N, C-alpha and C positions, 0 to 999 in steps of 0.2 A: 406463250400459252398461259391463260389464266386458270385458276383453280376451277376444276369441274369441266374444263374445255375438253372436247374430244381430240385425241392425237390426230395429227395431220395424215389424212389418208389420200387426199387428192390435191395435186399441185397444178394450178393454172399458169400457163406461160404465155405472156404477151409478147409482142415483137420488141417494142421499146416504149418507155412511158411517154405519154403526151405531156405537153407543157401543163395542162390542167392537173394531171395526175402528179407530176413532179412538184407543183406548187402546193397542192392540197395534202399531199401524203396518203392519198387514197387511190387505189387502183380503179381504172376505167371511169375516171371523173370527167372526161370531156363530155360536154352535154350532147354531142351528136352520137356518142357511143351508146350502143343499145345493149351492152352486156347485162346490166341489172334487170332490164325489161325481159331479156331472154331467161335469166335465172329465175325470175318470178313466174313467167308463163309456162316454163317447163316444169315447175315444181321442184326444181333441183335442190333447194335448201331442205324442203321436207323429206327428200328421198334419203337424206343422210342423218335425219333426226327422228326421234320418237314423238315429237310434238308438232302441232300445226302452228305456223307462224301467225295466222289470222289477224291479230290485233297489231302486229308489228307494221308500221307504215313505211318503213325504209329498210331495204336489204342493202347492206354495204359490206366492204371487206372485213371490218371488225366482226360483224355478226357471222359471216361466212367462216372466218378463222376460228371462232368459238365453237364452230360445228364440224372442224376437221378439214377445212379447205385452206389451201395456202395460195400465195401469189408471188410471182416474180416475172422478170423479163428476160428475153434472150439477150438483148443488148441493153445495157444500163445507161444509155445516152438519151436525154429527153428531147423530144421533137415531135411535130405533128405530121411529119411526112416520113413514113418508113422507107420510101424510096430514096431518101437523102443519106441513108446509111450506105457507105461505100462497100464494095466487094472485099476490099482488104480488111475493113472492120469486121465483116461477117466472118471471113476466113480465120482472122486472128482471135476471134472470140469463141469459136466452136469448142476448143479444148477447155478454155476457162469456164465456159457454161456448163459443160459436162461435169467438170470437177465441182463446181458450185452445187449442182443438183445432186451429185453423189453425196456431197458433204450433208446436204439436207436430209437425205435418206439415212445416213449413218447417225446423225444427230438426233433423229427421232426414233432411234431403235428399230430401224427397218419397218416401221409402221406404214410408210408411204406405199401405196398400192398402184397408183396411176399418175400419169402426167397428162395434162390436157393442153395441147397447144391451140390457143385461141386465134385461129386463122392458119391457113395452109402454109403461108410464107415461112414462118419460123421453123416448122417441121421440115419442110423441103431444104432449108438452109443448113441443117444439121449434117447433111451429106456432102461429100467431096467426090465428084462435082455435085452440085445441087440436084436434088430429086426433081425429075422433069414433071411429074404429076402425082397426085395422091387424091384419095376420096376423103370425104368427111366421115367421122365415125371411129370405131375401134380399128387400129391398124394391126395387120398380121404380125405375129410374133417373130417371124423370120425377117421382117423389114426393120433393121436397126443399123445406125451408123457404126462403121467399123471401129472408130475410136472410142466408142462407149464401153464402160466397164460392165462386168457380169451383172452387177446389182442394178444398173440402169437398163440393161437389156431384158431383164426379168420383169420390169414394170409393164403394166398395161399402158399403151400410148394411144390417146384419143386426139383426133383433130376435129376441132369444132369450127363451125362457120364463123367468119370474121363478124364482129359486132359493129365494126366501124361504119359510120354514116357514108363513107366513101366506097364501100364494097358494093358491087352490083350483083345483087342476089335477091331473090324473091323473099318476102317475109316468111312464107311457110317453109321454104328450103333453108333459111337461116335458122329457124326454130327447131327443125327436125333433129340435128345432131345433139342439141342440148336435151331434147326430149328422150333421145335413145340413151344418153349418159344417165339421166335421171332414172329411167326404168331399169338400167343396168345396176345402178346403186341400190334401188329398191330390191331387186332380185337377188343381188349378191350380199347385201348387208355391208356395213362400212368396215367390218373386220376381215372380209374376204377379199 
């Protein structure tokens, strides 16, 4: 975090980094990934800041981080096919992932308010057995994995539509969950 940056309030969770992300060091770098377009169209960055981005021509993870958003992945293995991750890798990573996110929350003095799973898959894979289905948007407080600590269970959990070019979903449906998160941040304020 740089001097003047807003403390992290929202953590975006991808499934695993694409090769483009891994090579560039920037999240959602695959050219077919629509994450940055969705952030722009939903006005998500402005929802957590007191200024208009207007003249900024590029929204990227560095800018988002300076405004209190963070990024990580459920599985830290690069690849362009999330289906190539084996069931055993998913199962062995659940507890590691939960501890990593809990450490983030403690390291930032419990300022973390919400986790946003960017795609349903990584949220459903937190459960043993995997959750059979879920909706986009804010998840009910009672729906938390059994192995999660109290600090994680008390965070807001959002499931956003997958921005992957491979995901079969309409443009309006894809954008809707990002708009709902943006509106929620505007209504709640970043410290709520």
